[in-house]
C-alpha positions in Angstrom: 0.0 0.0 0.0 1.0 3.6 -0.5 -0.4 6.9 0.8 -1.6 9.8 -1.4 -3.4 12.9 0.0 -3.5 11.1 3.4 -5.5 8.2 2.0 -4.2 4.6 1.7 -4.0 3.5 -1.9 -3.0 0.2 -3.5 0.4 -0.2 -5.1 -1.3 -1.5 -8.4 -4.5 -0.8 -10.1 -7.1 -3.4 -8.9 -8.4 -5.7 -11.6 -12.0 -4.8 -10.8 -13.0 -1.3 -9.7 -16.7 -0.7 -8.8 -16.4 2.4 -6.6 -14.1 5.4 -6.4 -13.3 7.9 -3.7 -14.1 11.5 -4.5 -10.5 12.3 -5.7 -10.0 9.1 -7.8 -10.2 8.8 -11.6 -10.7 5.6 -13.6 -8.4 5.6 -16.7 -9.7 3.5 -19.5 -9.0 2.6 -23.2 -11.6 4.0 -25.5 -12.2 4.6 -29.2 -12.0 8.1 -30.8 -15.8 8.1 -31.4 -16.5 7.6 -27.7 -18.7 4.5 -28.1 -18.1 3.0 -24.7 -19.7 -0.3 -25.5 -17.5 -2.9 -23.8 -14.8 -3.7 -21.3 -13.4 -0.9 -19.1 -15.0 1.7 -21.4 -18.4 0.2 -20.5 -17.6 0.3 -16.8 -16.4 3.9 -17.2 -19.7 4.8 -18.8 -21.9 2.9 -16.4 -20.2 3.8 -13.2 -17.7 6.7 -13.5 -19.2 9.4 -15.8 -17.7 8.6 -19.2 -19.7 10.4 -21.9 -20.9 8.8 -25.1 -19.4 10.5 -28.1 -16.3 11.6 -26.2 -13.3 9.4 -26.7 -10.5 11.5 -25.1 -9.8 13.0 -21.8 -11.5 13.7 -18.4 -15.2 12.8 -18.1 -16.7 12.7 -14.7 -14.5 10.4 -12.6 -13.0 8.8 -15.7 -10.3 9.6 -18.2 -10.4 8.2 -21.8 -7.3 7.2 -23.8 -8.0 6.1 -27.3 -6.6 2.7 -28.3 -8.6 1.6 -31.3 -7.3 3.8 -34.1 -4.2 2.0 -35.3 -0.9 0.8 -33.9 0.9 1.6 -30.6 2.4 4.7 -32.2 -1.1 6.2 -32.5 -1.8 5.6 -28.8 1.5 7.2 -27.5 0.4 10.8 -28.0 -2.7 10.2 -26.0 -0.8 8.5 -23.2 1.7 11.4 -23.2 -1.2 13.8 -22.9 -2.7 11.8 -20.0 0.7 11.8 -18.2 1.0 15.6 -18.6 -2.6 15.9 -17.3 -1.9 13.7 -14.2 1.3 15.7 -13.5 -0.7 19.0 -13.5 -3.6 17.6 -11.5 -2.2 16.4 -8.3 -5.6 16.8 -6.6 -6.6 13.5 -8.4 -5.4 9.9 -8.0 -5.5 8.0 -11.3 -6.1 4.2 -11.6 -4.8 3.2 -15.1 -6.5 0.1 -16.4 -4.8 -2.3 -18.9 -5.7 0.1 -21.7 -5.5 -1.4 -25.1 -5.1 -5.0 -23.8 -8.7 -6.1 -24.2 -10.8 -5.4 -27.2 -8.0 -3.4 -28.9 -5.9 -6.5 -29.0 -2.5 -5.2 -27.7 -0.4 -6.9 -25.1 1.0 -5.6 -21.8 4.4 -5.7 -23.5 3.1 -3.4 -26.2 1.4 -0.8 -24.0 3.3 -0.7 -20.7 6.4 1.1 -22.0 4.2 4.0 -23.0 3.6 4.6 -19.3 7.3 4.5 -18.2 7.4 8.2 -17.2 4.2 7.8 -15.2 6.0 5.5 -12.7 7.6 8.6 -11.2 4.2 10.2 -10.5 2.8 9.5 -7.0 -0.8 10.1 -8.1 -0.7 7.4 -10.9 -1.4 3.8 -10.2 -0.6 1.3 -12.9 -1.6 -2.4 -13.4 0.8 -4.8 -11.9 1.3 -6.4 -15.3 2.5 -3.1 -16.8 5.0 -2.6 -13.9 6.3 -6.2 -14.3 6.9 -5.5 -18.1 8.9 -2.3 -17.3 11.2 -4.0 -14.7 
């Protein structure tokens, strides 16, 4: 466990998240059209304020990173944008899900390196599988 904003947080993003504290954000893989129809995107829509038709950025207690538009190189700019956002918004604690590793068809080995600079941010929690790939 770690502590952020005087609240105990897990070391890794839990596999299933059904509730968030007021300062927590659910980071999920989306498509550019914002059709949150399955996987973590559906959970973001159903539970955490993701907005249909918005495929990028902060929405309620969720943050969308597009993963369905091409190869890893097309995902990287959106991950970089998220990392900058997280760096600027220390009032939030971000749970990054295994974006791109479900419906989009990428592996942890493909996606995890995109989050390398996020490991230094105390307000970003990554999946254990991403952290293992980066070690």
